[in-house]
Backbone of each chain as ProteinMPNN parsed JSONL, in Angstrom:
{"seq_chain_A": "XXXXXXXXXXXXXXXXXXXXXXXXXXXXXXXXXXXXXXXXXXXXXXXXXXXXXXXXXXXXXXXXXXXXXXXXXXXXXXXXXXXXXXXXXXXXXXXXXXXXXXXXXXXXXXX", "coords_chain_A": {"N_chain_A": [[9.379, 8.237, 22.79], [7.316, 7.245, 20.062], [8.805, 5.849, 17.616], [8.077, 3.864, 15.315], [5.269, 3.475, 14.546], [1.899, 2.088, 14.961], [-0.912, 3.05, 13.66], [-3.779, 2.109, 13.418], [-5.244, 0.102, 15.956], [-6.82, -1.502, 15.596], [-8.602, -4.298, 13.253], [-10.981, -4.885, 10.791], [-12.188, -7.774, 8.798], [-13.49, -8.868, 5.67], [-13.712, -12.589, 5.036], [-11.784, -13.474, 1.926], [-11.482, -11.114, 0.982], [-8.875, -8.117, 0.669], [-6.35, -7.199, 3.112], [-5.212, -5.079, 4.757], [-2.687, -3.731, 6.175], [-1.127, -0.953, 8.057], [2.065, 0.994, 8.784], [3.783, 3.381, 10.256], [6.984, 5.541, 10.614], [9.438, 7.071, 11.765], [12.547, 7.565, 11.934], [15.029, 8.158, 9.585], [16.671, 6.426, 9.064], [16.462, 4.076, 8.845], [16.896, 0.44, 7.643], [16.209, -1.405, 7.186], [13.079, -3.694, 7.702], [10.511, -5.417, 9.153], [7.568, -7.769, 9.251], [5.51, -9.318, 11.916], [3.63, -11.982, 12.787], [1.52, -12.224, 15.441], [-0.016, -15.395, 17.708], [-2.695, -15.559, 19.992], [-1.086, -16.648, 23.37], [1.045, -17.689, 22.182], [4.197, -16.7, 20.843], [5.978, -13.854, 18.512], [5.759, -14.685, 15.445], [7.948, -14.614, 12.442], [6.455, -13.343, 9.234], [7.392, -11.775, 7.065], [9.665, -9.088, 5.354], [11.15, -6.336, 4.485], [14.047, -4.467, 2.503], [15.754, -1.162, 2.795], [16.261, -1.048, 0.371], [14.534, -1.746, -1.527], [11.413, -1.222, -3.361], [8.954, -2.968, -2.761], [7.938, -6.366, -1.691], [7.037, -9.438, -2.244], [5.22, -12.606, -1.179], [3.741, -14.979, -1.46], [0.635, -15.036, -0.508], [0.978, -12.542, 0.586], [2.298, -9.332, 0.368], [4.813, -7.069, 0.974], [5.035, -3.16, 1.528], [6.731, -0.479, 0.348], [7.623, 3.057, 1.172], [9.386, 5.183, 0.936], [9.794, 8.072, 0.813], [7.659, 8.396, 2.006], [8.517, 7.646, 4.446], [6.812, 4.974, 5.064], [5.458, 2.061, 5.426], [3.573, -0.614, 4.44], [1.74, -3.521, 4.812], [-0.055, -5.912, 2.65], [-2.498, -8.206, 2.715], [-3.797, -11.01, 0.815], [-6.104, -13.2, -1.017], [-7.699, -13.109, 2.19], [-7.985, -14.7, 4.73], [-9.809, -16.628, 6.97], [-7.554, -17.75, 8.761], [-5.754, -15.87, 9.293], [-5.786, -14.229, 10.911], [-4.7, -12.631, 13.441], [-3.004, -10.914, 15.626], [-0.539, -8.44, 14.002], [2.754, -6.789, 13.909], [4.586, -4.551, 13.003], [8.072, -3.623, 12.294], [11.073, -2.115, 12.725], [15.059, -2.067, 11.801], [17.41, -0.662, 13.415], [20.436, 0.97, 13.371], [22.714, -1.88, 14.082], [22.199, -3.639, 15.761], [19.153, -3.265, 16.648], [15.975, -3.818, 16.93], [13.172, -2.21, 16.441], [9.829, -2.172, 17.82], [6.473, -2.035, 16.714], [3.1, -0.865, 18.066], [1.203, -2.636, 17.347], [-1.355, -4.295, 15.197], [-4.637, -5.611, 15.393], [-5.748, -7.977, 13.807], [-8.771, -8.954, 12.542], [-10.388, -11.458, 10.521], [-13.15, -12.179, 9.019], [-15.509, -14.763, 9.08]], "CA_chain_A": [[8.717, 9.223, 21.509], [7.224, 6.158, 19.478], [9.762, 5.785, 16.364], [7.929, 2.893, 14.894], [3.706, 3.694, 14.509], [0.788, 1.45, 14.009], [-2.247, 3.825, 14.21], [-4.632, 1.194, 13.707], [-5.232, -1.045, 16.854], [-7.791, -2.969, 15.041], [-9.154, -4.355, 11.924], [-12.092, -5.852, 10.306], [-12.291, -7.8, 6.789], [-14.333, -9.272, 5.099], [-12.836, -13.43, 4.366], [-11.491, -13.117, 0.664], [-11.234, -9.712, 0.844], [-8.006, -7.402, 0.932], [-6.124, -6.65, 4.401], [-4.143, -3.6, 4.138], [-2.393, -3.053, 7.536], [-0.452, 0.622, 7.898], [2.824, 1.025, 9.82], [4.977, 4.655, 9.953], [8.068, 5.183, 10.785], [10.211, 8.428, 12.083], [13.819, 7.472, 11.413], [15.297, 7.618, 7.953], [18.233, 5.688, 8.933], [16.088, 2.408, 9.213], [17.368, 0.228, 6.311], [15.213, -3.388, 6.907], [11.849, -3.7, 8.202], [9.741, -6.816, 9.086], [6.071, -8.103, 9.848], [5.771, -10.575, 12.596], [2.406, -12.279, 12.899], [1.303, -12.798, 16.78], [-1.026, -15.539, 17.622], [-2.987, -15.252, 21.218], [-0.493, -17.169, 23.807], [2.5, -17.528, 21.562], [5.798, -15.706, 20.504], [5.488, -13.225, 17.036], [6.864, -15.719, 13.837], [8.655, -13.674, 11.335], [5.968, -12.901, 8.117], [8.188, -11.12, 5.836], [10.727, -8.339, 5.363], [12.041, -5.883, 3.539], [15.486, -3.99, 2.496], [15.273, 0.329, 2.449], [16.425, -0.861, -1.536], [13.4, -2.017, -2.258], [10.279, -0.775, -2.399], [7.878, -4.381, -2.92], [8.39, -7.455, -1.525], [6.386, -10.616, -2.211], [5.282, -14.173, -0.611], [2.29, -15.837, -1.739], [-0.627, -13.782, -0.411], [1.774, -11.467, 1.339], [3.27, -8.303, 0.291], [4.896, -6.113, 1.852], [5.333, -1.607, 0.57], [7.841, 0.642, 1.03], [7.622, 4.243, 0.485], [10.702, 6.107, 1.898], [9.854, 9.562, 1.193], [6.672, 9.048, 3.178], [8.656, 7.019, 5.707], [5.548, 4.351, 5.489], [4.971, 0.527, 5.513], [1.98, -1.371, 3.857], [1.496, -4.82, 4.77], [-1.446, -6.608, 2.311], [-2.718, -9.742, 2.615], [-4.662, -11.026, -0.673], [-7.002, -12.774, -0.325], [-7.413, -13.006, 3.792], [-8.468, -15.791, 5.228], [-9.586, -16.996, 8.882], [-6.644, -18.101, 10.113], [-4.937, -15.097, 9.333], [-6.79, -13.514, 12.165], [-3.79, -12.523, 14.534], [-2.049, -9.18, 15.984], [0.391, -8.104, 13.506], [3.884, -6.319, 14.441], [6.013, -4.033, 12.101], [9.618, -3.804, 13.044], [12.342, -2.051, 11.806], [16.014, -2.053, 12.151], [18.199, 0.821, 13.794], [21.872, 0.347, 13.959], [23.109, -3.584, 13.869], [21.553, -4.358, 16.842], [18.2, -3.001, 17.542], [14.649, -3.622, 16.665], [11.763, -1.081, 17.256], [8.991, -2.835, 16.947], [5.411, -1.12, 16.643], [2.025, -1.168, 18.704], [0.544, -3.822, 16.816], [-2.461, -3.919, 14.759], [-5.592, -6.707, 16.047], [-6.948, -7.894, 12.294], [-9.634, -10.003, 12.659], [-10.86, -12.161, 9.299], [-14.63, -12.768, 9.081], [-15.886, -15.745, 7.517]], "C_chain_A": [[8.742, 7.326, 20.319], [8.186, 6.3, 17.625], [9.306, 5.056, 15.17], [6.161, 2.706, 14.947], [2.937, 2.764, 14.254], [-0.422, 2.085, 14.379], [-3.592, 2.853, 14.07], [-4.469, 0.106, 14.534], [-6.355, -2.33, 16.28], [-8.357, -2.933, 13.472], [-9.462, -4.978, 11.186], [-12.107, -6.309, 8.989], [-12.852, -8.98, 6.411], [-13.442, -11.424, 4.534], [-12.959, -13.271, 2.608], [-11.409, -12.004, 0.366], [-9.803, -9.24, 0.833], [-7.99, -7.141, 2.186], [-5.14, -6.221, 3.597], [-3.617, -3.283, 5.402], [-1.078, -1.775, 7.509], [0.932, 0.524, 9.201], [4.116, 2.768, 9.451], [5.996, 4.737, 10.8], [8.664, 6.632, 11.116], [11.734, 8.992, 11.798], [14.063, 7.07, 10.049], [16.489, 6.51, 8.031], [17.734, 4.365, 8.816], [16.526, 1.95, 8.228], [16.815, -1.67, 6.623], [14.075, -2.801, 7.956], [11.018, -4.778, 7.77], [8.51, -6.238, 9.337], [6.301, -9.076, 10.496], [3.934, -10.923, 12.494], [2.256, -12.806, 14.632], [-0.339, -13.141, 17.145], [-1.764, -15.661, 19.345], [-1.709, -16.614, 22.085], [0.683, -17.931, 23.163], [2.917, -16.277, 21.096], [5.244, -15.263, 19.09], [6.519, -14.498, 16.585], [6.87, -14.554, 13.209], [7.3, -13.942, 10.236], [6.72, -12.936, 7.003], [9.112, -9.756, 5.858], [11.039, -7.442, 4.279], [13.513, -5.008, 3.213], [14.938, -2.574, 2.2], [15.841, -0.006, 1.015], [15.556, -0.748, -2.162], [12.208, -1.358, -1.795], [8.702, -2.197, -2.857], [8.682, -5.728, -2.56], [7.292, -8.684, -1.364], [5.836, -11.709, -1.559], [4.108, -14.693, -0.495], [1.589, -14.923, -1.443], [-0.114, -12.676, 0.18], [2.53, -10.727, 0.775], [3.446, -7.467, 0.727], [5.574, -4.641, 1.127], [5.706, -0.975, 1.091], [7.795, 1.834, 0.499], [8.274, 4.851, 1.687], [10.608, 7.153, 1.677], [8.492, 9.382, 1.827], [6.566, 8.753, 4.474], [7.275, 5.959, 5.638], [5.783, 2.777, 5.071], [3.5, 0.018, 5.137], [2.044, -2.857, 4.243], [-0.125, -5.309, 3.436], [-1.18, -7.985, 1.889], [-4.227, -9.781, 1.646], [-4.793, -12.606, -1.046], [-7.044, -13.279, 1.146], [-8.476, -13.918, 4.078], [-8.002, -15.7, 6.354], [-8.099, -17.084, 9.767], [-5.213, -16.712, 10.079], [-5.37, -14.183, 10.451], [-5.582, -13.436, 13.683], [-3.34, -10.663, 14.754], [-0.573, -9.194, 15.137], [1.238, -7.102, 14.123], [4.731, -5.577, 12.862], [7.146, -3.779, 12.822], [10.623, -3.022, 12.65], [13.75, -1.73, 13.156], [16.769, -1.291, 12.413], [19.334, 0.428, 14.69], [21.855, -1.255, 13.421], [22.406, -3.998, 14.968], [20.037, -4.425, 17.427], [16.798, -2.847, 16.416], [13.817, -3.294, 17.047], [10.865, -1.938, 16.494], [7.484, -1.957, 17.31], [4.542, -1.369, 17.819], [1.233, -2.359, 18.481], [-0.861, -3.371, 16.341], [-3.357, -5.344, 15.01], [-6.142, -6.88, 14.384], [-7.382, -9.229, 12.511], [-10.498, -10.24, 10.833], [-12.262, -12.771, 9.564], [-15.216, -13.764, 8.39], [-17.555, -14.987, 7.229]], "O_chain_A": [[9.682, 6.599, 19.997], [7.796, 7.013, 16.701], [9.819, 5.318, 14.082], [5.791, 1.65, 15.461], [3.133, 2.338, 13.116], [-0.998, 1.7, 15.396], [-4.471, 3.102, 14.895], [-3.748, -0.827, 14.18], [-6.535, -3.525, 16.514], [-8.509, -1.963, 12.729], [-8.673, -5.752, 10.644], [-12.055, -5.514, 8.051], [-12.576, -10.052, 6.949], [-12.607, -11.391, 3.631], [-14.028, -13.0, 2.062], [-11.21, -11.829, -0.837], [-9.154, -10.26, 1.066], [-9.045, -6.858, 2.755], [-4.538, -6.529, 2.568], [-4.222, -2.321, 5.873], [-0.11, -1.971, 6.773], [0.744, 0.056, 10.323], [4.961, 2.955, 8.575], [5.972, 4.008, 11.791], [8.072, 7.474, 10.441], [12.122, 10.136, 11.558], [13.604, 6.104, 9.441], [17.03, 5.924, 7.093], [18.562, 3.464, 8.681], [16.77, 2.854, 7.428], [17.193, -2.756, 6.184], [14.133, -1.842, 8.726], [10.766, -5.116, 6.614], [8.189, -5.067, 9.546], [7.133, -9.882, 10.081], [3.136, -10.057, 12.134], [2.92, -13.779, 14.99], [-1.34, -12.425, 17.115], [-0.815, -15.993, 20.055], [-1.453, -17.56, 21.34], [1.204, -18.838, 23.813], [2.332, -15.202, 20.967], [4.37, -15.893, 18.495], [7.517, -15.02, 17.081], [6.052, -13.641, 13.326], [6.962, -15.112, 10.42], [6.765, -13.824, 6.152], [9.1, -9.43, 7.045], [11.179, -7.902, 3.146], [14.16, -5.071, 4.258], [13.909, -2.474, 1.532], [15.888, 1.026, 0.346], [15.422, -0.007, -3.135], [11.873, -1.009, -0.663], [7.575, -1.858, -3.217], [9.772, -6.068, -3.02], [6.73, -8.799, -0.274], [6.764, -11.652, -0.752], [3.517, -14.83, 0.576], [1.764, -13.853, -2.026], [-0.894, -11.73, 0.289], [3.628, -11.219, 0.517], [2.498, -6.757, 1.063], [6.477, -4.771, 0.301], [5.35, -0.648, 2.223], [7.917, 1.863, -0.725], [7.937, 4.99, 2.863], [11.434, 7.764, 2.354], [8.093, 10.455, 2.281], [5.719, 9.002, 5.332], [6.486, 6.371, 6.488], [6.537, 2.627, 4.109], [2.463, 0.401, 5.681], [2.844, -3.345, 3.444], [-1.211, -4.789, 3.691], [-0.353, -8.617, 1.231], [-5.233, -9.073, 1.656], [-3.787, -13.251, -1.342], [-6.139, -14.1, 1.295], [-9.643, -13.847, 3.694], [-6.969, -15.27, 6.867], [-7.726, -16.686, 10.87], [-4.127, -16.695, 10.658], [-4.749, -13.12, 10.424], [-5.708, -14.101, 14.711], [-3.443, -9.638, 14.08], [0.387, -9.85, 15.543], [0.644, -6.399, 14.94], [5.288, -6.178, 11.943], [7.083, -3.733, 14.051], [11.259, -3.722, 11.862], [13.759, -1.439, 14.352], [17.168, -0.857, 11.333], [19.442, -0.05, 15.82], [21.122, -1.702, 12.539], [21.964, -5.134, 14.798], [19.643, -5.207, 18.292], [16.645, -2.081, 15.465], [13.358, -3.843, 18.049], [10.872, -2.332, 15.327], [7.533, -1.202, 18.281], [5.056, -2.065, 18.694], [0.675, -2.981, 19.384], [-1.475, -2.415, 16.817], [-2.672, -6.342, 14.788], [-6.837, -6.023, 13.838], [-6.74, -10.273, 12.63], [-11.025, -9.345, 10.173], [-12.422, -13.766, 10.27], [-15.433, -13.673, 7.182], [-18.232, -15.335, 6.262]]}, "seq_chain_B": "XXXXXXXXXXXXXXXXXXXXXXXXXXXXXXXXXXXXXXXXXXXXXXXXXXXXXXXXXXXXXXXXXXXXXXXXXXXXXXXXXXXXXXXXXXXXXXXXXXXXXXXXXXXXXXXXX", "coords_chain_B": {"N_chain_B": [[14.126, -29.61, 16.742], [14.124, -26.42, 15.898], [14.604, -23.729, 17.907], [13.15, -21.378, 20.722], [13.396, -21.655, 23.994], [11.754, -20.527, 26.593], [11.174, -20.057, 30.292], [9.643, -19.756, 33.561], [6.466, -20.39, 31.57], [4.503, -19.413, 33.2], [4.298, -17.041, 35.807], [3.604, -15.94, 38.766], [4.319, -13.953, 41.345], [5.564, -12.013, 44.409], [6.411, -8.402, 45.213], [10.088, -7.494, 45.407], [10.619, -10.109, 45.355], [13.4, -12.121, 44.789], [13.975, -12.861, 41.105], [14.194, -15.094, 38.286], [13.689, -15.581, 34.944], [14.468, -17.965, 32.335], [16.066, -18.307, 29.435], [16.445, -20.434, 26.165], [18.494, -21.214, 23.173], [18.318, -22.969, 20.505], [19.774, -22.727, 17.694], [22.281, -21.749, 17.723], [22.793, -18.854, 17.151], [24.273, -15.867, 17.176], [22.98, -13.368, 18.169], [20.481, -12.135, 21.05], [17.982, -11.2, 22.501], [15.985, -9.918, 24.854], [12.332, -9.034, 24.85], [10.028, -6.571, 26.348], [6.363, -6.908, 26.304], [3.777, -4.692, 26.377], [0.031, -3.609, 26.91], [-1.331, -1.473, 24.37], [1.612, -0.5, 24.095], [3.23, -2.205, 22.592], [5.8, -3.828, 21.543], [8.927, -3.745, 23.822], [12.429, -3.626, 23.678], [14.459, -4.684, 25.867], [16.411, -5.695, 27.167], [20.079, -7.031, 24.97], [21.834, -9.271, 23.223], [25.113, -9.435, 21.658], [26.844, -11.412, 21.588], [28.491, -13.968, 23.289], [29.012, -12.842, 26.5], [29.084, -10.235, 26.313], [26.608, -7.888, 25.592], [23.859, -5.244, 26.373], [21.626, -2.673, 26.702], [18.134, -2.435, 26.025], [15.48, -0.392, 25.498], [14.321, -0.271, 27.851], [15.54, -1.217, 30.04], [15.397, -0.443, 32.953], [15.813, -2.162, 36.657], [16.157, -4.52, 35.202], [18.81, -7.431, 34.418], [20.695, -8.799, 32.819], [22.663, -11.924, 31.433], [24.818, -13.322, 29.776], [26.664, -16.346, 29.493], [26.799, -18.442, 28.055], [26.881, -19.325, 24.669], [23.92, -20.297, 24.274], [21.99, -19.6, 26.297], [20.319, -17.364, 27.858], [19.38, -15.412, 30.448], [16.98, -14.118, 31.861], [16.92, -11.738, 34.618], [15.152, -9.793, 37.747], [16.162, -8.323, 40.204], [14.916, -7.28, 42.294], [11.608, -6.972, 41.894], [9.235, -5.913, 40.985], [5.636, -4.215, 40.978], [5.095, -2.313, 38.353], [6.751, -4.236, 36.955], [5.067, -6.503, 35.995], [4.041, -8.011, 33.472], [3.797, -9.111, 29.533], [6.426, -11.583, 28.729], [9.275, -11.817, 26.656], [11.781, -13.585, 24.91], [14.592, -13.775, 22.273], [15.572, -14.84, 19.971], [18.387, -14.346, 16.649], [20.015, -15.021, 13.833], [23.673, -13.75, 13.173], [23.686, -11.051, 10.88], [22.76, -8.333, 8.179], [20.32, -8.602, 7.873], [18.414, -10.43, 9.492], [16.051, -12.324, 11.029], [14.328, -11.814, 13.906], [13.888, -15.455, 15.931], [11.314, -16.189, 18.078], [10.66, -16.931, 21.401], [7.625, -18.648, 23.698], [6.378, -16.781, 25.588], [6.655, -15.291, 28.632], [4.591, -14.713, 31.133], [4.519, -12.818, 33.744], [3.317, -12.171, 36.848], [3.781, -9.642, 39.191], [2.471, -9.226, 42.744]], "CA_chain_B": [[13.481, -28.619, 16.033], [14.587, -24.742, 16.021], [13.506, -23.405, 18.877], [13.749, -20.462, 21.57], [12.352, -21.762, 24.727], [11.215, -19.546, 28.175], [10.597, -20.663, 31.359], [8.444, -20.544, 33.158], [5.332, -19.822, 31.064], [3.721, -18.218, 34.088], [4.558, -16.43, 37.189], [2.833, -14.889, 40.032], [5.439, -13.282, 42.965], [5.451, -11.053, 44.967], [7.142, -7.261, 45.861], [11.06, -7.659, 46.057], [11.528, -11.392, 45.382], [14.291, -12.011, 43.015], [13.562, -14.328, 40.093], [15.476, -15.225, 37.043], [13.119, -16.401, 33.856], [15.544, -18.246, 31.548], [15.604, -18.083, 27.911], [17.545, -21.182, 25.333], [18.07, -21.588, 21.828], [19.272, -24.304, 20.196], [19.932, -22.641, 16.637], [23.356, -21.283, 17.247], [22.348, -17.853, 16.75], [24.759, -15.023, 18.137], [22.144, -12.361, 19.322], [19.538, -12.738, 21.665], [16.943, -10.251, 23.341], [14.415, -9.336, 25.671], [11.379, -7.885, 24.848], [8.348, -7.285, 27.206], [5.304, -6.589, 25.556], [2.801, -4.137, 27.459], [-1.044, -3.453, 25.783], [-0.834, -0.111, 23.721], [2.785, -0.056, 23.891], [3.942, -3.037, 21.737], [7.121, -5.209, 22.123], [9.792, -2.9, 24.035], [13.33, -3.992, 23.938], [14.875, -4.749, 27.409], [18.47, -6.022, 26.728], [20.149, -7.536, 24.018], [23.12, -9.59, 23.628], [25.577, -9.784, 20.546], [27.709, -12.294, 21.446], [28.57, -14.15, 24.948], [29.317, -12.345, 27.325], [28.848, -9.028, 24.992], [25.192, -7.459, 26.397], [23.732, -3.416, 26.147], [20.809, -1.879, 27.181], [17.648, -1.742, 24.975], [14.755, 0.906, 25.558], [13.822, -0.181, 28.953], [16.292, -1.695, 31.022], [15.589, -0.246, 34.254], [15.03, -3.084, 36.83], [16.459, -5.994, 34.826], [19.496, -7.561, 34.439], [21.304, -10.055, 32.432], [23.663, -12.627, 31.285], [25.003, -14.097, 28.704], [28.021, -16.793, 30.185], [27.158, -19.147, 27.032], [26.035, -19.041, 23.111], [22.474, -20.664, 23.762], [21.583, -19.449, 27.336], [19.88, -15.668, 28.299], [18.615, -15.35, 31.16], [16.218, -12.172, 32.674], [17.102, -11.617, 36.013], [14.638, -9.177, 37.977], [16.855, -8.331, 41.62], [13.819, -7.006, 43.178], [10.084, -6.966, 41.301], [8.219, -4.269, 41.395], [4.493, -4.647, 40.091], [5.216, -2.171, 37.118], [6.849, -4.987, 36.102], [3.832, -7.092, 35.648], [4.369, -8.355, 31.625], [4.351, -10.823, 28.904], [7.91, -11.071, 28.248], [9.472, -12.66, 25.454], [13.212, -14.017, 24.445], [14.206, -13.802, 21.168], [17.441, -14.899, 19.255], [18.607, -14.166, 15.535], [22.134, -15.042, 13.501], [24.603, -12.543, 13.194], [23.688, -10.945, 9.876], [22.16, -7.402, 8.798], [18.892, -8.927, 7.296], [17.9, -11.559, 9.777], [14.579, -11.863, 11.435], [14.259, -13.13, 15.258], [12.886, -16.373, 16.562], [10.915, -15.866, 19.783], [9.885, -17.71, 22.364], [6.647, -18.563, 23.435], [6.501, -15.672, 26.239], [6.85, -16.07, 30.239], [3.682, -13.824, 31.974], [4.579, -12.325, 35.296], [2.527, -10.481, 37.524], [3.948, -9.39, 40.33], [1.68, -8.504, 43.284]], "C_chain_B": [[13.902, -27.198, 16.497], [13.762, -24.427, 17.226], [14.164, -22.142, 19.861], [13.215, -20.709, 23.318], [12.583, -21.209, 26.007], [10.715, -20.473, 28.422], [10.813, -19.968, 32.305], [7.634, -19.711, 32.284], [4.577, -18.744, 31.701], [4.265, -17.993, 35.137], [3.792, -15.287, 38.03], [4.617, -15.077, 41.059], [5.58, -12.032, 43.674], [6.71, -10.079, 45.082], [8.482, -7.628, 46.042], [12.03, -8.8, 45.837], [11.835, -11.588, 44.244], [13.743, -12.826, 42.227], [14.336, -14.296, 38.959], [14.081, -15.885, 35.628], [14.444, -16.79, 32.607], [14.875, -18.439, 30.181], [16.967, -19.396, 27.573], [17.302, -21.464, 24.505], [18.872, -22.109, 21.241], [19.64, -24.104, 18.682], [21.171, -22.251, 16.57], [23.159, -19.972, 16.855], [23.16, -17.122, 17.955], [23.901, -14.155, 18.992], [21.132, -12.676, 19.587], [19.117, -11.521, 22.158], [15.716, -10.463, 24.098], [13.751, -8.83, 25.432], [10.196, -7.762, 26.194], [7.048, -6.291, 26.402], [3.793, -5.884, 26.374], [1.477, -3.725, 26.555], [-0.88, -1.636, 25.55], [0.673, 0.397, 23.576], [3.83, -1.212, 23.167], [4.411, -3.809, 22.106], [8.191, -4.11, 22.479], [11.308, -4.003, 24.42], [13.959, -3.725, 25.281], [16.56, -4.855, 27.35], [18.252, -6.633, 24.972], [21.465, -7.872, 23.934], [23.887, -9.713, 21.942], [26.373, -11.028, 20.596], [27.749, -12.956, 23.349], [29.718, -13.46, 25.27], [29.369, -10.675, 27.178], [27.18, -8.62, 24.972], [25.077, -5.885, 26.696], [22.374, -3.423, 26.199], [19.374, -1.642, 25.765], [16.911, -0.253, 25.425], [14.313, 1.003, 26.865], [14.449, -0.849, 29.875], [16.065, -1.509, 32.47], [14.956, -1.421, 34.808], [15.544, -4.221, 36.913], [18.342, -6.227, 34.661], [19.843, -8.84, 33.176], [22.705, -10.987, 32.313], [24.299, -13.278, 30.091], [26.441, -14.751, 28.613], [27.99, -17.648, 28.707], [25.841, -18.822, 25.812], [24.107, -19.344, 23.356], [22.052, -20.311, 24.966], [21.15, -17.761, 27.169], [19.172, -15.479, 29.106], [18.43, -13.755, 31.934], [16.496, -12.409, 34.186], [15.769, -10.219, 36.69], [14.869, -9.264, 39.703], [15.365, -8.322, 42.38], [12.403, -6.236, 42.472], [9.663, -6.288, 41.843], [6.417, -4.369, 40.702], [4.105, -4.088, 38.673], [5.591, -3.071, 36.241], [6.288, -6.385, 35.179], [3.681, -6.573, 34.115], [4.294, -9.439, 30.982], [6.343, -10.102, 28.008], [8.684, -12.27, 26.821], [10.99, -12.569, 25.218], [12.978, -14.017, 22.764], [15.704, -13.8, 20.523], [17.421, -14.447, 17.26], [20.153, -14.695, 15.23], [22.505, -13.798, 13.395], [23.837, -12.256, 11.56], [22.421, -9.33, 9.858], [20.711, -7.415, 8.476], [18.53, -10.111, 7.813], [16.631, -11.306, 10.551], [14.703, -12.595, 12.703], [13.453, -13.924, 15.17], [12.502, -15.994, 17.719], [10.513, -17.19, 19.867], [8.3, -18.021, 22.478], [5.807, -17.59, 24.259], [6.433, -16.357, 27.693], [5.203, -14.414, 30.444], [4.015, -13.861, 33.331], [3.507, -11.93, 35.678], [3.485, -10.732, 38.905], [3.069, -8.522, 41.355], [2.236, -8.219, 44.528]], "O_chain_B": [[13.963, -27.034, 17.715], [12.602, -24.755, 17.476], [15.37, -21.892, 19.853], [12.601, -19.763, 23.81], [13.673, -21.438, 26.532], [10.132, -21.363, 27.804], [11.903, -19.399, 32.365], [7.898, -18.517, 32.142], [4.147, -17.685, 31.243], [4.895, -18.963, 35.557], [3.547, -14.097, 37.829], [5.501, -15.91, 41.259], [5.727, -11.0, 43.018], [7.85, -10.546, 45.073], [8.493, -8.315, 47.063], [13.255, -8.869, 45.929], [11.268, -11.459, 43.158], [12.925, -13.611, 42.708], [15.136, -13.381, 38.763], [13.759, -17.044, 35.889], [15.192, -15.935, 32.133], [13.702, -18.64, 29.866], [18.012, -19.499, 28.215], [16.204, -21.991, 24.325], [20.076, -21.865, 21.32], [19.875, -25.175, 18.123], [21.59, -22.262, 15.412], [23.526, -19.965, 15.68], [23.039, -17.375, 19.154], [23.976, -14.121, 20.22], [20.502, -13.407, 18.823], [20.004, -10.673, 22.257], [14.702, -11.113, 23.846], [14.04, -7.648, 25.613], [9.682, -8.696, 26.809], [7.092, -5.104, 26.08], [2.912, -6.596, 26.857], [1.763, -3.473, 25.385], [-0.443, -0.807, 26.348], [0.956, 1.476, 23.055], [5.054, -1.084, 23.206], [3.925, -4.616, 22.898], [8.491, -3.419, 21.505], [11.274, -4.929, 25.23], [13.96, -2.587, 25.751], [17.519, -4.098, 27.497], [17.311, -6.725, 24.184], [22.324, -7.118, 24.391], [23.142, -10.094, 21.038], [26.526, -11.655, 19.548], [27.175, -12.468, 24.322], [30.839, -13.381, 24.768], [29.758, -10.008, 28.137], [26.535, -9.248, 24.132], [26.03, -5.281, 27.189], [21.873, -4.384, 25.616], [19.534, -0.907, 24.791], [17.544, 0.778, 25.65], [13.909, 2.097, 27.259], [13.677, -1.155, 30.783], [16.508, -2.365, 33.235], [13.994, -1.948, 34.249], [15.612, -4.946, 37.906], [19.084, -5.254, 34.785], [18.998, -9.672, 32.847], [23.683, -10.767, 33.028], [23.423, -13.973, 29.576], [27.343, -14.201, 27.982], [29.054, -17.624, 28.09], [24.683, -18.407, 25.857], [23.226, -18.737, 22.746], [21.083, -21.07, 24.986], [21.724, -17.051, 26.344], [18.017, -15.305, 28.717], [19.146, -12.834, 32.325], [16.149, -13.454, 34.736], [15.454, -9.546, 35.708], [14.157, -9.942, 40.443], [14.858, -9.296, 42.935], [12.241, -5.019, 42.567], [9.653, -6.009, 43.042], [6.447, -4.77, 39.539], [3.33, -4.644, 37.895], [5.184, -3.092, 35.08], [6.754, -7.006, 34.224], [3.394, -5.475, 33.638], [4.569, -10.549, 31.436], [6.933, -9.208, 27.401], [8.312, -13.358, 26.381], [11.486, -11.447, 25.33], [11.942, -14.154, 22.114], [16.63, -12.992, 20.596], [16.326, -14.283, 16.723], [21.117, -14.776, 15.99], [21.745, -12.837, 13.511], [23.41, -13.272, 11.012], [21.608, -9.053, 10.74], [19.963, -6.469, 8.725], [18.271, -11.007, 7.01], [16.203, -10.161, 10.696], [15.089, -13.764, 12.737], [12.386, -13.714, 14.593], [13.313, -15.441, 18.462], [10.201, -18.102, 19.101], [7.614, -17.723, 21.5], [4.645, -17.414, 23.895], [6.232, -17.549, 27.928], [5.149, -13.373, 29.791], [3.812, -14.856, 34.027], [2.712, -11.347, 34.941], [3.778, -11.799, 39.444], [2.852, -7.339, 41.093], [1.64, -7.488, 45.318]]}, "name": "protein", "num_of_chains": 2, "seq": "XXXXXXXXXXXXXXXXXXXXXXXXXXXXXXXXXXXXXXXXXXXXXXXXXXXXXXXXXXXXXXXXXXXXXXXXXXXXXXXXXXXXXXXXXXXXXXXXXXXXXXXXXXXXXXXXXXXXXXXXXXXXXXXXXXXXXXXXXXXXXXXXXXXXXXXXXXXXXXXXXXXXXXXXXXXXXXXXXXXXXXXXXXXXXXXXXXXXXXXXXXXXXXXXXXXXXXXXXXXXXXXX"}
């Protein structure tokens, strides 16, 4: 049973526009959420995170929004750049030690 | 440079032949973890370790073993590999704390024939 879901396997966006990546989770006990970016032939790299006590966290072009009542997380990238083309994974912390990852969304930013 | 180093990057082996994938981190992190990535399934945790000599099963531990004899190393052992263990494997580490992120290695692509 997938506790962290990314229902869109892929997304294409024009350069300069906003990219919105979505993530849903089932466990209301998750207390920390992260987004990772992964390029081919590389490991995932940490992008941005948010605690469950917040509803928004911003870092440059990247903003993560958390809607706890809907159990929904989203990553906004503004403006999108070709170098943002990658696979994006959301993850949630379960208990002290486990981080559960979603299935990933492949973002393609078109020049 | 702070990093997680996995070896080998690529490995093709035959069913039943024991193998070890090494993982080392130079950041003095307490927590280490192994994940496998498969199409449509994302990253699934195999095993994790909270510190030296302390390990526990993740979501897909069957067919794998780990050890944590030193803080920096966390090898993944496949005693008798099978074709369903063909996958992309990632080792990761993070420091102790409630809100810390994993640093991942570059991955090991394993093919079992």
